[in-house]
Backbone as JSON, one array per atom type, in Angstrom:
{
  "sequence": "XXXXXXXXXXXXXXXXXXXXXXXXXXXXXXXXXXXXXXXXXXXXXXXXXXXXXXXXXXXXXXXXXXXXXXXXXXXXXXXXXXXXXXXXXXXXXXXXXXXXXXXXXXXXXXXXXXXXXXXXXXXXXXXXXXXXXXXXXXXXXXXXXXXXXXXXXXXXXX",
  "N": [[-113.04, -74.96, -39.81], [-116.55, -74.31, -40.61], [-119.59, -74.92, -38.25], [-122.37, -76.44, -38.97], [-124.82, -76.04, -38.04], [-126.38, -76.76, -33.87], [-127.58, -78.72, -32.82], [-129.99, -80.7, -30.94], [-128.4, -82.5, -28.97], [-125.97, -82.23, -29.62], [-125.89, -79.45, -28.24], [-126.55, -80.83, -25.49], [-124.0, -81.88, -24.99], [-122.56, -79.66, -24.77], [-123.72, -78.89, -22.54], [-122.91, -80.53, -20.84], [-120.15, -80.13, -20.94], [-119.56, -77.34, -20.51], [-120.16, -77.13, -17.65], [-118.56, -79.75, -16.77], [-115.42, -79.85, -17.68], [-113.4, -82.07, -17.82], [-115.19, -84.34, -18.52], [-115.17, -87.79, -18.99], [-115.13, -89.57, -22.63], [-116.69, -91.45, -22.07], [-118.75, -91.68, -20.18], [-120.09, -89.05, -21.42], [-121.0, -89.74, -23.83], [-122.76, -91.72, -23.13], [-124.34, -89.96, -21.62], [-125.41, -88.75, -23.66], [-126.45, -90.35, -25.25], [-125.16, -91.54, -27.4], [-122.68, -93.69, -29.15], [-119.28, -94.34, -27.93], [-117.03, -93.3, -30.08], [-119.06, -91.78, -32.62], [-119.57, -89.5, -30.54], [-117.44, -88.3, -29.73], [-116.32, -87.45, -32.12], [-118.14, -85.46, -32.6], [-117.59, -83.72, -30.42], [-114.92, -83.04, -31.32], [-115.76, -81.78, -33.51], [-117.37, -79.55, -32.66], [-114.61, -78.48, -31.31], [-113.01, -77.65, -33.4], [-114.58, -76.61, -35.23], [-114.91, -73.79, -33.76], [-117.0, -73.78, -31.53], [-116.24, -74.61, -29.01], [-113.68, -73.45, -27.45], [-111.92, -73.5, -25.61], [-110.22, -75.53, -23.0], [-110.8, -75.38, -19.59], [-109.87, -75.03, -15.74], [-111.07, -73.75, -13.11], [-110.59, -71.76, -10.61], [-110.45, -71.74, -7.02], [-111.32, -68.19, -5.69], [-110.85, -67.57, -3.05], [-109.29, -69.36, -2.08], [-106.67, -69.06, -3.23], [-106.12, -66.42, -2.52], [-107.23, -64.07, -3.55], [-110.07, -62.96, -3.21], [-111.74, -60.64, -3.03], [-113.89, -58.54, -4.98], [-113.39, -56.2, -7.29], [-115.72, -53.78, -9.2], [-114.43, -51.43, -11.75], [-115.65, -48.78, -13.35], [-114.35, -46.55, -16.04], [-114.1, -43.62, -17.87], [-113.08, -42.05, -20.51], [-111.79, -39.01, -21.73], [-110.74, -38.85, -24.34], [-110.5, -40.53, -27.48], [-108.92, -42.23, -29.13], [-107.49, -43.89, -31.21], [-104.68, -44.66, -31.02], [-104.35, -43.9, -28.48], [-106.35, -45.73, -27.15], [-104.76, -48.33, -27.43], [-102.36, -47.97, -25.97], [-103.5, -48.0, -23.59], [-104.75, -50.41, -23.45], [-102.97, -52.24, -23.61], [-101.79, -51.34, -21.15], [-103.92, -52.71, -19.25], [-103.99, -54.91, -20.58], [-101.37, -56.01, -19.14], [-101.72, -55.76, -16.34], [-101.96, -58.47, -14.55], [-104.68, -59.07, -12.23], [-106.16, -57.98, -13.28], [-109.49, -59.51, -14.49], [-111.56, -59.26, -16.29], [-112.73, -56.85, -19.19], [-114.03, -54.8, -20.6], [-115.19, -52.62, -23.71], [-117.96, -50.21, -23.54], [-121.17, -48.92, -23.75], [-123.11, -46.22, -23.45], [-122.36, -44.13, -20.47], [-120.3, -44.82, -19.46], [-117.09, -45.56, -20.87], [-114.91, -48.4, -20.17], [-115.29, -51.08, -18.94], [-113.51, -53.09, -16.24], [-112.93, -55.98, -14.47], [-111.81, -56.52, -11.77], [-109.77, -58.74, -9.87], [-108.32, -58.84, -6.23], [-106.72, -59.23, -3.29], [-107.3, -57.23, -0.75], [-108.02, -54.43, 0.15], [-105.82, -52.29, 0.03], [-104.64, -53.63, -1.75], [-105.82, -53.34, -4.37], [-105.63, -50.74, -4.56], [-102.76, -50.88, -5.24], [-103.38, -51.92, -7.96], [-104.97, -50.29, -8.91], [-103.0, -47.26, -9.24], [-100.96, -48.85, -10.97], [-102.92, -48.98, -13.08], [-103.69, -46.08, -14.12], [-100.93, -44.62, -14.58], [-100.09, -44.77, -16.92], [-102.24, -43.85, -18.73], [-104.03, -41.64, -19.39], [-107.05, -41.08, -18.08], [-110.07, -39.83, -17.8], [-111.87, -40.12, -15.52], [-112.25, -42.46, -13.19], [-113.96, -44.97, -11.68], [-114.54, -47.08, -8.76], [-116.0, -50.3, -7.39], [-116.73, -52.38, -5.02], [-117.34, -55.46, -5.03], [-119.86, -56.85, -2.45], [-121.53, -59.1, -1.79], [-121.24, -62.43, -3.26], [-123.65, -63.28, -5.62], [-124.4, -64.79, -7.87], [-122.25, -66.83, -10.05], [-121.32, -67.9, -13.1], [-119.63, -69.88, -15.48], [-120.71, -71.02, -17.11], [-122.57, -70.49, -20.17], [-125.8, -69.57, -21.78], [-127.75, -72.17, -23.1], [-129.73, -72.18, -24.86], [-130.18, -70.12, -26.73], [-128.62, -71.16, -28.78], [-128.27, -71.81, -32.58]],
  "CA": [[-114.45, -75.66, -40.77], [-117.95, -73.93, -39.77], [-120.55, -75.76, -37.93], [-123.7, -75.95, -39.85], [-126.29, -75.83, -36.94], [-126.1, -76.91, -33.22], [-129.01, -79.68, -32.81], [-130.23, -80.76, -29.16], [-126.81, -83.58, -28.5], [-124.54, -81.02, -29.52], [-126.13, -78.37, -27.33], [-126.72, -81.14, -24.66], [-122.88, -82.18, -24.87], [-121.81, -78.35, -24.33], [-123.98, -78.0, -21.43], [-122.22, -81.13, -19.67], [-118.41, -79.85, -20.61], [-119.26, -76.1, -19.48], [-119.78, -78.08, -16.25], [-117.63, -80.51, -16.55], [-114.83, -80.0, -18.9], [-112.99, -83.22, -18.16], [-115.68, -85.46, -18.41], [-114.76, -89.04, -19.94], [-115.98, -89.71, -23.44], [-117.33, -92.93, -22.21], [-119.87, -91.0, -19.59], [-120.1, -87.89, -22.04], [-121.77, -90.61, -25.03], [-124.07, -92.73, -21.95], [-125.47, -89.17, -20.82], [-126.26, -87.99, -24.46], [-127.14, -91.12, -26.06], [-124.42, -91.9, -28.61], [-121.86, -94.3, -28.9], [-118.31, -93.19, -27.83], [-117.09, -92.54, -31.13], [-119.83, -90.81, -32.71], [-119.15, -88.55, -29.67], [-115.97, -88.15, -29.89], [-116.38, -86.87, -33.24], [-118.98, -84.49, -31.95], [-116.88, -82.52, -29.36], [-113.61, -82.63, -32.18], [-116.06, -80.74, -34.66], [-117.19, -78.62, -31.69], [-113.54, -77.64, -31.02], [-112.45, -77.35, -34.93], [-115.58, -75.03, -35.46], [-114.67, -72.51, -32.81], [-117.67, -73.5, -30.59], [-115.43, -75.34, -27.74], [-112.56, -72.35, -27.5], [-110.18, -73.89, -25.19], [-110.67, -76.36, -21.97], [-109.9, -74.83, -18.55], [-110.0, -75.52, -15.05], [-111.79, -72.63, -12.42], [-109.75, -71.63, -9.37], [-111.47, -71.12, -6.01], [-110.57, -67.21, -5.48], [-110.61, -67.82, -1.55], [-108.21, -70.51, -1.85], [-105.62, -68.47, -3.82], [-106.08, -65.65, -1.76], [-107.63, -63.33, -4.2], [-111.61, -63.24, -2.67], [-112.16, -59.35, -3.07], [-113.72, -58.39, -6.77], [-114.01, -55.25, -7.79], [-115.75, -53.79, -10.67], [-113.55, -50.43, -12.1], [-115.49, -47.91, -14.31], [-113.38, -46.51, -16.54], [-114.67, -42.82, -18.37], [-112.05, -40.98, -21.32], [-112.17, -37.86, -23.06], [-109.7, -39.09, -26.13], [-110.94, -41.63, -27.95], [-108.09, -42.47, -30.8], [-106.58, -45.81, -31.44], [-103.09, -44.74, -30.18], [-104.61, -43.81, -26.69], [-106.34, -47.19, -27.13], [-103.56, -49.11, -27.91], [-101.98, -47.83, -24.85], [-104.77, -48.24, -22.55], [-105.36, -51.6, -23.98], [-101.54, -52.6, -23.56], [-101.4, -51.49, -19.79], [-104.56, -53.4, -18.88], [-103.68, -56.71, -20.27], [-100.19, -56.11, -18.36], [-102.4, -56.05, -15.1], [-103.13, -60.12, -14.35], [-105.66, -58.82, -11.44], [-107.99, -57.32, -14.26], [-109.51, -60.87, -15.4], [-112.47, -58.96, -17.45], [-111.94, -56.05, -19.5], [-114.94, -54.58, -22.04], [-115.82, -51.72, -24.08], [-118.87, -50.29, -23.07], [-121.54, -48.26, -24.68], [-123.5, -45.34, -22.44], [-121.8, -43.1, -20.03], [-119.16, -45.62, -19.1], [-116.37, -45.88, -22.01], [-114.61, -49.19, -20.02], [-115.97, -52.17, -17.8], [-112.68, -54.25, -15.85], [-113.64, -56.61, -13.02], [-110.61, -56.85, -10.75], [-109.7, -59.6, -8.22], [-107.26, -58.69, -5.57], [-106.76, -59.7, -1.87], [-107.76, -56.86, -0.14], [-108.4, -52.42, -0.26], [-104.65, -52.26, -0.25], [-103.66, -54.79, -3.15], [-106.22, -52.49, -5.39], [-105.09, -49.14, -4.68], [-101.16, -51.01, -6.2], [-103.48, -52.14, -9.21], [-105.37, -48.7, -9.58], [-102.05, -46.79, -9.72], [-100.61, -49.16, -11.96], [-103.97, -48.66, -14.23], [-103.26, -44.81, -14.16], [-99.96, -44.67, -14.83], [-99.41, -45.01, -18.45], [-102.89, -43.7, -19.72], [-104.44, -40.72, -19.08], [-108.38, -41.0, -17.77], [-110.77, -38.48, -17.26], [-113.21, -40.48, -14.52], [-112.37, -43.77, -12.45], [-115.07, -45.27, -10.23], [-114.45, -48.43, -7.96], [-117.1, -50.53, -6.81], [-116.67, -53.87, -4.42], [-118.8, -56.84, -4.81], [-120.05, -56.81, -1.03], [-121.53, -60.63, -1.92], [-121.45, -62.96, -5.08], [-124.84, -64.22, -5.61], [-124.3, -65.61, -8.92], [-121.18, -66.56, -10.77], [-121.08, -69.14, -13.58], [-119.08, -69.51, -16.63], [-121.94, -71.74, -18.51], [-123.41, -69.83, -21.18], [-127.34, -70.16, -21.67], [-127.68, -72.75, -24.97], [-131.19, -72.14, -25.65], [-130.68, -69.39, -28.03], [-128.2, -71.82, -29.76], [-128.47, -72.39, -33.69]],
  "C": [[-115.72, -75.17, -39.89], [-118.88, -74.66, -39.31], [-121.97, -75.72, -38.69], [-125.05, -75.83, -38.7], [-125.89, -76.57, -35.86], [-127.52, -77.9, -33.19], [-129.0, -80.45, -31.06], [-128.92, -81.96, -28.43], [-126.45, -82.45, -28.51], [-124.97, -79.62, -28.09], [-126.35, -79.19, -26.04], [-124.83, -81.21, -24.25], [-122.17, -80.6, -24.18], [-122.61, -78.33, -23.31], [-123.25, -79.11, -20.2], [-120.54, -80.87, -19.41], [-118.37, -78.33, -20.33], [-119.52, -76.51, -18.15], [-118.57, -78.96, -16.02], [-116.58, -80.87, -17.43], [-114.01, -81.69, -19.45], [-113.61, -84.77, -17.86], [-115.35, -86.61, -19.16], [-115.4, -89.19, -21.17], [-116.97, -90.77, -23.17], [-118.62, -92.75, -21.94], [-120.61, -90.27, -20.73], [-121.76, -88.97, -23.2], [-122.97, -91.6, -23.85], [-124.87, -91.48, -22.11], [-126.12, -88.57, -22.74], [-126.8, -89.11, -25.6], [-126.59, -91.87, -26.93], [-123.37, -93.43, -28.13], [-120.33, -93.52, -28.83], [-117.15, -92.42, -28.95], [-117.42, -91.33, -32.19], [-119.38, -89.6, -31.78], [-118.18, -87.73, -29.31], [-116.15, -86.84, -31.25], [-117.01, -85.44, -33.16], [-118.24, -83.14, -31.27], [-115.93, -82.17, -30.21], [-114.68, -82.01, -32.9], [-116.3, -79.45, -33.89], [-115.95, -77.6, -31.82], [-113.51, -76.96, -32.28], [-113.23, -76.43, -35.47], [-115.68, -73.9, -34.67], [-115.53, -72.37, -31.94], [-117.08, -73.56, -29.26], [-114.65, -74.27, -28.22], [-111.25, -72.89, -27.05], [-111.19, -74.62, -23.5], [-109.97, -75.44, -20.3], [-110.14, -75.45, -16.94], [-110.32, -74.11, -14.41], [-111.36, -73.29, -10.85], [-110.99, -71.2, -7.97], [-110.68, -70.0, -5.67], [-110.09, -67.09, -3.82], [-109.25, -68.4, -1.08], [-106.9, -69.87, -2.42], [-105.47, -66.84, -3.75], [-106.4, -63.87, -3.23], [-109.95, -63.29, -4.32], [-112.15, -61.96, -3.02], [-112.37, -59.19, -4.86], [-114.37, -56.89, -7.03], [-114.16, -54.66, -9.26], [-115.35, -52.2, -10.87], [-114.12, -49.67, -13.35], [-114.82, -46.97, -14.99], [-113.81, -45.12, -17.72], [-112.71, -42.12, -19.43], [-112.44, -39.92, -22.09], [-111.43, -38.11, -24.48], [-110.19, -40.52, -25.81], [-110.13, -42.17, -29.52], [-107.77, -43.53, -30.1], [-105.56, -45.33, -30.6], [-103.7, -44.76, -28.79], [-105.14, -45.22, -26.61], [-105.95, -48.02, -26.87], [-102.72, -49.07, -26.53], [-102.67, -48.54, -23.64], [-105.34, -49.86, -22.19], [-103.96, -52.87, -23.26], [-101.46, -52.32, -21.42], [-102.69, -52.03, -18.98], [-104.38, -54.69, -18.84], [-102.54, -56.95, -19.25], [-100.63, -56.52, -16.9], [-103.21, -57.6, -14.71], [-104.38, -59.85, -13.36], [-106.93, -58.77, -12.28], [-108.34, -58.98, -14.84], [-111.08, -60.61, -16.53], [-111.92, -57.62, -18.01], [-113.15, -55.41, -20.91], [-115.14, -53.32, -22.36], [-117.68, -51.28, -24.04], [-119.87, -49.37, -24.08], [-122.82, -47.28, -23.12], [-122.77, -44.21, -21.79], [-120.85, -43.53, -19.25], [-118.16, -45.78, -20.26], [-115.57, -47.8, -21.57], [-115.42, -49.89, -18.78], [-114.72, -52.81, -17.29], [-113.62, -55.26, -14.45], [-112.09, -56.8, -12.71], [-110.6, -57.77, -9.71], [-108.72, -59.42, -7.82], [-107.63, -59.35, -3.48], [-107.45, -58.86, -0.74], [-107.71, -55.12, -0.91], [-106.63, -52.22, -0.84], [-103.78, -52.56, -1.78], [-104.44, -54.29, -4.44], [-105.8, -51.43, -5.69], [-103.71, -49.56, -5.67], [-101.83, -51.13, -7.97], [-104.25, -50.61, -10.1], [-104.15, -47.12, -9.76], [-101.41, -47.36, -10.93], [-102.04, -48.73, -13.65], [-103.85, -47.09, -14.87], [-102.23, -43.85, -14.6], [-99.28, -44.11, -15.86], [-100.53, -44.41, -19.17], [-103.9, -42.34, -18.74], [-106.53, -40.3, -19.11], [-108.97, -39.68, -17.47], [-112.06, -39.33, -15.92], [-112.59, -42.13, -13.92], [-113.02, -44.0, -11.28], [-114.67, -46.92, -9.68], [-116.11, -48.73, -6.98], [-117.05, -51.83, -6.01], [-117.81, -54.1, -4.13], [-118.57, -57.16, -3.22], [-120.19, -58.51, -1.19], [-121.28, -61.23, -3.26], [-122.31, -63.48, -5.06], [-125.01, -65.17, -6.35], [-123.18, -65.53, -8.99], [-121.71, -68.65, -11.56], [-120.46, -68.92, -14.93], [-119.7, -70.43, -17.8], [-122.37, -70.42, -19.03], [-124.7, -70.4, -21.42], [-127.19, -70.67, -23.43], [-128.99, -73.03, -25.86], [-131.36, -71.17, -26.75], [-129.66, -69.8, -29.38], [-128.66, -71.95, -31.3], [-128.77, -73.66, -34.02]]
}
């Protein structure tokens, strides 16, 4: 079911839910000025239309010992579908890779990897290059996290 248009109440609901997905319907309704049933229906409509894709809990990286973030730039000289399918399967099999993008410009792919230390990253690197021919792999370690959010800006929502 495609959503027709997001109004200011939908955007406010999304803003609240991006901060705390477990906010009770009664609290949500009060914050957006609706009664509980219409509020619940709006949240369901946002889910059914695919605007809300899933509910997750965020985990403190340091407390689960993956406090080191590595950005990995990959360049390849091969651009066939068969090569990409193998590379994608290799990347998807590495749980330390938490983000994976195909890029424009000088870098073909960018990965965000979380690990406890450099030795753990070295093991990830060896798994990454084991089954795939890569032209260049460059790793940059984040020294400090200055801003991190999973909340999307909603000012552009139609």
